[in-house]
Each structure stands twice: as structure tokens, then as C-alpha cells.
C-alpha positions as CSV (number, residue, x, y, z in Angstrom):
1,M,-40.0,-33.8,1.4
2,T,-39.5,-30.3,2.6
3,S,-41.4,-27.7,0.6
4,P,-39.5,-24.6,-0.8
5,Y,-41.7,-22.5,1.5
6,E,-40.1,-24.1,4.5
7,K,-36.6,-23.6,3.2
8,T,-34.1,-20.8,2.3
9,A,-33.0,-20.0,-1.2
10,L,-29.4,-18.6,-1.3
11,L,-28.9,-16.4,-4.4
12,S,-26.2,-14.3,-5.9
13,S,-26.9,-10.7,-6.5
14,A,-28.4,-10.0,-9.9
15,Y,-29.0,-7.0,-12.2
16,F,-32.7,-6.9,-13.1
17,P,-32.7,-10.6,-12.5
18,P,-34.0,-13.4,-14.7
19,V,-37.4,-15.1,-14.3
20,Q,-35.8,-18.1,-12.7
21,W,-34.2,-15.9,-10.0
22,M,-37.5,-14.2,-9.3
23,Q,-39.3,-17.5,-9.1
24,K,-37.2,-18.3,-6.1
25,L,-38.3,-15.1,-4.4
26,H,-41.9,-16.0,-5.1
27,R,-41.8,-19.6,-3.9
28,Y,-39.3,-19.8,-1.1
29,G,-40.2,-18.9,2.5
30,K,-36.9,-17.1,3.0
31,I,-34.4,-15.6,0.6
32,T,-30.7,-14.8,1.3
33,V,-28.8,-12.7,-1.1
34,E,-25.0,-13.3,-1.0
35,A,-23.0,-10.1,-0.6
36,H,-19.6,-11.7,0.1
37,D,-19.0,-14.1,-2.8
38,N,-16.4,-13.0,-5.3
39,F,-17.6,-11.1,-8.3
40,T,-17.6,-13.3,-11.4
41,K,-17.7,-12.0,-15.0
42,Q,-20.4,-12.9,-17.5
43,T,-23.0,-13.7,-14.9
44,Y,-26.2,-12.1,-13.8
45,R,-24.4,-10.1,-11.2
46,N,-23.9,-7.4,-13.7
47,R,-25.8,-8.6,-16.8
48,C,-29.4,-9.0,-17.8
49,L,-30.9,-10.5,-20.9
50,I,-33.7,-9.0,-22.9
51,A,-35.7,-10.2,-25.9
52,T,-35.4,-7.9,-28.9
53,A,-36.6,-8.0,-32.5
54,N,-33.2,-9.3,-33.4
55,G,-33.0,-12.0,-30.7
56,V,-31.6,-12.0,-27.2
57,Q,-29.5,-9.0,-26.2
58,A,-27.2,-8.9,-23.1
59,L,-27.1,-5.6,-21.2
60,T,-23.9,-5.4,-19.1
61,V,-23.2,-2.9,-16.3
62,P,-19.5,-1.9,-16.5
63,I,-17.5,-2.1,-13.3
64,E,-14.4,-0.3,-12.1
65,R,-11.2,-2.3,-12.0
66,Y,-10.1,-3.8,-8.7
67,E,-6.8,-4.8,-7.3
68,G,-5.9,-8.5,-7.4
69,T,-7.7,-11.3,-9.1
70,K,-10.7,-11.4,-6.7
71,C,-13.1,-8.9,-5.2
72,P,-16.2,-9.4,-3.0
73,M,-19.4,-8.6,-4.7
74,R,-20.2,-6.1,-1.9
75,D,-17.2,-4.0,-2.9
76,I,-17.7,-3.8,-6.7
77,R,-18.1,-0.3,-7.9
78,I,-20.1,0.7,-11.0
79,S,-18.2,2.5,-13.7
80,D,-19.6,5.4,-15.7
81,H,-17.7,4.3,-18.8
82,G,-19.4,4.4,-22.1
83,S,-22.8,6.1,-21.2
84,W,-24.1,2.6,-20.4
85,R,-27.2,3.9,-18.6
86,H,-28.3,5.8,-21.7
87,L,-27.6,2.7,-23.9
88,H,-29.4,0.3,-21.6
89,W,-32.5,2.5,-21.4
90,N,-32.6,3.0,-25.2
91,A,-32.3,-0.8,-25.6
92,L,-35.3,-1.3,-23.3
93,V,-37.3,1.3,-25.2
94,S,-36.4,-0.3,-28.5
95,A,-37.2,-3.8,-27.3
96,Y,-40.4,-3.2,-25.3
97,G,-41.8,0.2,-26.4
98,E,-44.5,-1.6,-28.3
99,S,-45.2,-4.2,-25.5
100,P,-48.6,-4.1,-23.8
101,F,-47.4,-2.7,-20.4
102,F,-44.3,-0.7,-21.1
103,I,-46.2,2.5,-21.0
104,Y,-47.5,1.7,-17.5
105,Y,-44.1,0.9,-16.0
106,E,-41.6,3.0,-17.8
107,D,-41.8,5.8,-15.2
108,D,-40.9,3.2,-12.5
109,I,-37.9,1.8,-14.4
110,R,-36.4,4.9,-16.1
111,P,-35.0,6.3,-12.8
112,F,-32.6,3.4,-12.6
113,F,-30.9,4.8,-15.7
114,E,-30.9,8.4,-14.6
115,R,-29.5,8.2,-11.1
116,R,-26.0,7.0,-10.1
117,W,-25.2,4.2,-7.6
118,D,-21.7,3.7,-6.4
119,Y,-21.9,0.0,-5.7
120,L,-23.3,-2.7,-7.9
121,F,-24.7,-4.7,-5.0
122,D,-26.8,-1.8,-3.8
123,F,-28.0,-1.0,-7.3
124,N,-29.0,-4.6,-7.9
125,M,-30.9,-4.8,-4.6
126,E,-32.9,-1.7,-5.6
127,T,-33.7,-3.2,-9.0
128,T,-34.8,-6.4,-7.3
129,L,-37.1,-4.6,-4.8
130,K,-38.7,-2.6,-7.6
131,L,-39.4,-5.7,-9.6
132,C,-40.9,-7.3,-6.5
133,E,-43.1,-4.3,-6.0
134,L,-44.3,-4.2,-9.6
135,L,-44.8,-7.9,-9.9
136,D,-46.6,-8.2,-6.5
137,V,-44.0,-10.6,-5.1
138,E,-43.5,-10.3,-1.3
139,P,-40.3,-12.2,-0.4
140,N,-38.6,-12.4,3.0
141,I,-35.2,-11.1,2.0
142,T,-32.0,-10.9,4.0
143,V,-28.5,-10.0,2.9
144,T,-25.5,-12.0,4.2
145,D,-23.0,-10.3,6.6
146,H,-20.4,-13.0,5.7
147,Y,-19.9,-15.7,3.1
148,V,-22.4,-18.4,3.7
149,D,-21.6,-22.1,3.8
150,A,-24.6,-23.7,2.1
151,D,-24.2,-27.2,3.7
152,A,-27.2,-26.6,6.0
153,A,-30.1,-28.9,5.2
154,D,-32.7,-26.1,4.9
155,I,-30.7,-24.1,2.4
156,D,-30.9,-24.5,-1.4
157,D,-27.9,-22.9,-2.9
158,F,-28.5,-21.2,-6.3
159,R,-25.5,-18.8,-6.3
160,D,-23.8,-20.5,-9.2
161,A,-26.7,-22.5,-10.5
162,I,-28.6,-19.6,-12.0
163,R,-26.3,-18.1,-14.7
164,P,-26.5,-17.1,-18.4
165,K,-24.1,-19.7,-19.7
166,H,-24.1,-23.4,-18.7
167,P,-26.7,-23.1,-15.9
168,L,-26.9,-26.0,-13.5
169,P,-30.0,-28.3,-13.5
170,D,-33.0,-26.9,-11.6
171,P,-35.8,-29.4,-11.6
172,D,-38.1,-26.8,-9.9
173,F,-37.8,-24.4,-12.8
174,T,-39.5,-25.0,-16.2
175,P,-40.0,-21.8,-18.2
176,K,-43.7,-21.1,-18.7
177,P,-44.3,-19.5,-22.2
178,Y,-46.0,-16.2,-22.1
179,Y,-46.7,-13.5,-24.6
180,Q,-43.6,-11.6,-25.9
181,V,-43.9,-8.7,-28.3
182,H,-41.4,-10.3,-30.7
183,N,-42.9,-13.9,-30.5
184,L,-43.8,-14.1,-34.2
185,R,-40.3,-13.2,-35.4
186,Q,-38.1,-14.8,-32.8
187,G,-40.3,-17.4,-31.0
188,F,-40.5,-17.6,-27.2
189,Q,-37.2,-16.6,-25.5
190,P,-37.1,-18.3,-22.0
191,N,-35.7,-16.9,-18.8
192,M,-35.2,-13.4,-19.9
193,S,-34.9,-10.6,-17.3
194,A,-38.0,-10.2,-15.3
195,L,-38.4,-6.9,-17.0
196,D,-39.5,-8.9,-20.1
197,L,-42.2,-10.6,-18.1
198,L,-43.3,-7.3,-16.5
199,F,-43.5,-5.3,-19.8
200,N,-45.3,-8.1,-21.6
201,E,-47.6,-9.5,-19.0
202,G,-48.0,-6.7,-16.5
203,P,-50.0,-7.7,-13.3
204,E,-50.4,-11.3,-14.7
205,G,-46.6,-11.8,-14.7
206,V,-46.6,-13.2,-11.2
207,L,-48.7,-16.2,-12.5
208,H,-45.6,-17.3,-14.5
209,L,-43.3,-17.5,-11.5
């Protein structure tokens, strides 16, 4: 059986991606992020999940309307509607302000909510690279220049498998419980944004991928 390290993981773009998504970056020899699939609502493409004192909260990046029923992910523009950057950052402070490592990483993460990006795909790539840096994950990442047909034997296609609702089976991913600041009240919340892992476990977070 071919090991993941000898294969390529094909992933959709993701906003501060979940632990499962980051696990692929850590375990696969090559990572390809799809830029030319069509944007799909209610996916990690513009949504991340965080664990709060009141349970799981979804943070969604608003996008500008596009013509027609479909639009390539690469062409999706971020909207400034509703002061979402301010709201997302306040949600993170509320959820993780008392977590063990928030104080160490807040200066790395806050700029994503102070600066404007035009395109969602570019913004997502920057959040991904920052998480890789902070979690000490060193993936070999490329971005597609066309829509990829994943029939090749050495590609594992996770583009539609890793999603907030009704994810497809992934035998290689079993969430490893770790400390979460709201454990006692809510219990362990699996597969949150990797920000949850970073703020709660810090340098040890990579051991859970």
C-alpha cells in the first residue's frame, strides 16, 4: 500500500482550515490546493468553526455576489459587508482569550482581521501558510492552474470530503482529543479550526495532526 507521504492530497481552499485539513498538509508528501473548482456555500472555503463557551460557532467570510449560478473559487471576492473582520476577531478573543497560548499568537493572527484582501482564495492561502508556520508544519504546496481530474492513482481527492456538514468517510483521520479551554462545560469539540489547536496546545499542536 502506498503511504500518504508518497502521494498527493488534493484539497479545496479553506479559511483557517480545520484540523483534518491541516493533518493532510502534515502527512502527505505533496499538497495541491484547488483554485478552479466552483465556490460552494456552507463549506470551509469561507467558513471556520471555533469552540466557544456556548458550543461550536461558525465564522463566515462574506463574499460579493457573482453573475450566474457558478463562479471559480479563484475569482471569489471578499465583501466588506457587516464589519465581519471586527466580529470574527472579537469572537476569537472571547473564545480563546483565556486559552494557554492565545497571548503568544494573537499578534500573528490579528493582522488577518485588520488588513483587506480582495480575493478569498488569496486570503485563505495566507491564513494557511501562517498556521503552517506557527504549528511547525512544512508542506510541499502547489496551487492548481486548471481544474484537476483526480483519477490519477497517486492523488487522494479531499476537495468535497472535508466539509462542515455531512463529511465523507476518512479512515486516516480520527480526531485526537486535546485540551480545550471550554472542555469542562462543553466537552471536547473535534475538528475545529486549527486555530483552536494552536491557541490551546501551542507548539505541541503538531503532535495532534
